[in-house]
C-alpha positions in Angstrom: 121.8 -47.2 192.4 123.1 -51.1 192.1 119.5 -51.8 192.1 117.9 -49.2 190.2 120.3 -48.8 187.2 119.8 -52.2 185.9 116.0 -52.6 186.9 114.5 -49.4 185.9 115.0 -49.7 182.2 113.9 -53.2 182.2 110.7 -52.5 183.8 109.8 -49.5 182.0 110.3 -51.6 178.8 108.0 -54.3 180.3 110.8 -56.9 179.5 110.6 -58.3 183.2 107.6 -58.8 185.6 107.5 -56.3 188.2 106.4 -58.8 190.9 108.5 -61.5 192.4 111.8 -59.3 192.1 114.3 -60.7 194.7 117.2 -58.4 195.7 120.2 -59.5 197.6 122.7 -56.8 198.2 126.0 -56.8 200.0 127.8 -53.8 201.1 131.1 -52.7 202.8 130.9 -51.2 206.4 131.1 -47.6 205.1 127.3 -48.0 204.0 126.5 -48.3 207.9 127.8 -44.9 208.4 130.4 -43.4 210.6 128.7 -43.8 213.9 130.4 -45.7 216.8 128.4 -49.0 217.0 129.5 -52.4 218.4 128.1 -54.1 215.3 130.4 -52.1 213.0 133.7 -52.9 214.9 136.3 -54.8 212.8 136.3 -57.6 215.3 132.3 -58.0 214.8 132.6 -57.9 210.9 135.8 -59.7 210.1 135.8 -63.0 208.6 132.1 -63.0 208.2 129.0 -61.9 206.7 125.5 -61.0 208.2 122.2 -59.9 207.0 120.6 -57.0 208.6 117.4 -55.2 208.4 115.9 -58.5 207.4 112.4 -57.5 208.3 112.4 -54.1 207.0 115.3 -51.8 205.7 115.1 -48.0 205.4 115.8 -48.0 201.6 113.2 -50.5 200.7 110.5 -47.5 200.2 113.2 -45.6 198.0 113.8 -48.5 195.9 110.2 -49.4 195.3 109.4 -45.6 194.7 111.8 -45.6 191.8 110.8 -49.0 190.2 107.1 -48.0 190.7 107.7 -44.8 188.7 109.5 -46.5 186.1 106.7 -49.2 185.8 103.8 -46.8 186.2 102.5 -49.0 188.6 103.3 -50.3 192.2 106.4 -52.5 192.5 107.1 -54.5 195.6 110.5 -56.2 196.0 112.0 -58.5 198.5 115.3 -57.0 199.6 117.8 -58.4 201.9 121.0 -56.4 202.7 124.1 -58.1 204.0 127.3 -56.4 205.7 130.7 -57.7 204.2 134.1 -57.3 205.7 135.3 -54.7 203.3 135.4 -50.9 203.7 133.4 -49.9 200.5 131.5 -51.1 197.8 128.1 -53.0 197.0 127.1 -55.8 195.0 123.5 -56.3 194.3 122.4 -59.9 193.0 118.9 -59.4 191.5 116.4 -62.2 190.4 113.9 -61.2 187.9 111.1 -63.1 185.9 111.2 -62.5 182.2 108.1 -61.2 180.6 106.4 -63.6 178.1 108.5 -64.1 174.9 111.6 -62.3 176.5 115.0 -63.8 176.5 118.1 -63.0 178.7 119.7 -61.8 175.4 116.8 -59.4 175.2 117.6 -57.8 178.5 121.2 -57.5 178.0 120.6 -56.1 174.6 118.3 -53.5 176.0 120.6 -52.4 178.8 123.5 -52.2 176.2 121.1 -49.7 174.1 120.0 -48.0 177.0 123.3 -47.1 178.6 125.3 -47.0 175.2 126.2 -43.4 175.9 126.5 -43.3 179.6 130.0 -42.8 180.9 129.4 -44.3 184.1 127.6 -47.4 183.4 129.3 -50.5 182.1 127.5 -53.6 180.8 129.7 -56.7 180.8 129.6 -59.2 177.9 129.3 -63.0 177.9 130.0 -64.7 181.3 131.9 -61.8 182.8 131.1 -61.4 186.5 131.5 -57.8 188.0 133.6 -57.4 191.0 133.6 -54.7 193.6 137.1 -54.1 193.3 136.7 -53.1 189.7 134.8 -50.1 190.9 136.8 -49.1 194.0 137.2 -45.3 194.1 135.2 -44.9 190.9 131.6 -43.8 190.0 131.0 -46.6 187.8 128.1 -49.2 187.7 129.3 -52.2 186.2 126.7 -55.0 185.6 125.7 -58.1 183.7 122.7 -60.4 182.9 122.8 -64.2 183.4 120.3 -66.9 182.6 118.8 -68.7 185.9 118.8 -72.4 186.0 114.8 -71.9 186.2 113.4 -71.3 182.8 111.9 -67.8 182.1 114.1 -66.2 184.7 117.3 -64.0 185.0 119.9 -62.9 187.4 121.5 -59.4 187.3 124.7 -58.7 189.1 125.4 -55.0 189.6 128.4 -53.5 191.5 129.0 -50.0 192.5 131.4 -47.9 194.8 128.8 -47.2 197.3 130.6 -43.8 198.5 131.0 -42.4 195.2 128.0 -43.8 193.4 125.9 -42.9 196.4 124.9 -39.3 197.4 128.1 -37.4 197.4 128.9 -38.7 194.0 125.5 -37.9 192.7 125.6 -34.4 194.1 128.7 -33.6 192.4 127.8 -35.0 189.2 124.2 -33.3 189.2 126.3 -30.0 190.0 128.5 -30.4 186.8 125.3 -31.2 184.6 123.6 -28.1 186.2 126.5 -25.9 185.4 126.9 -27.2 181.9 130.4 -28.8 182.3 131.2 -32.3 181.7 129.4 -34.6 184.1 132.7 -36.3 185.0 134.2 -33.3 186.5 136.0 -34.1 189.8 134.9 -37.6 189.7 138.1 -39.1 188.3 140.1 -38.4 191.4 138.1 -39.5 194.3 139.5 -40.5 197.6 139.8 -44.1 198.5 139.4 -43.9 202.1 137.7 -45.7 203.8 
């Protein structure tokens, strides 16, 4: 979600090129599941960060499928996930190439219009940088768009709470929509463990 929410509308509107998309995602240990693995022990994770799934990650095909559907053509991304010494949360820094004649302001404006009436998506303004602590225990995705130092390119930073914006929160949100009740029902009091 931290990848698809900012990218899909931009790809669909042809505001960014669907090639050369680089995604650098960092997640808390809860993203690795509950299984007892040495790599997930506190002593192995504390005071450091490390990449995993470098040569292939199980979510790459899902990311590419969603973006390809938005683009109506094949999209291939370069994706590297990292494990952070925190319990939950995910931050994705996404590097994109602008379509000809498109500015970083155009990307920001399009996302603002696209998500204008979405309760759970927040687009920051100016130089505000999203932080994972701002989404802890919530269903929100907070994002912003920044110019890159290389002309014709942009950076998008997007944060989510991977435990609530992930499968469980989606299931609850979809159930509410299916039943015709407000989509935020039950999502305001999510537990914060881990």
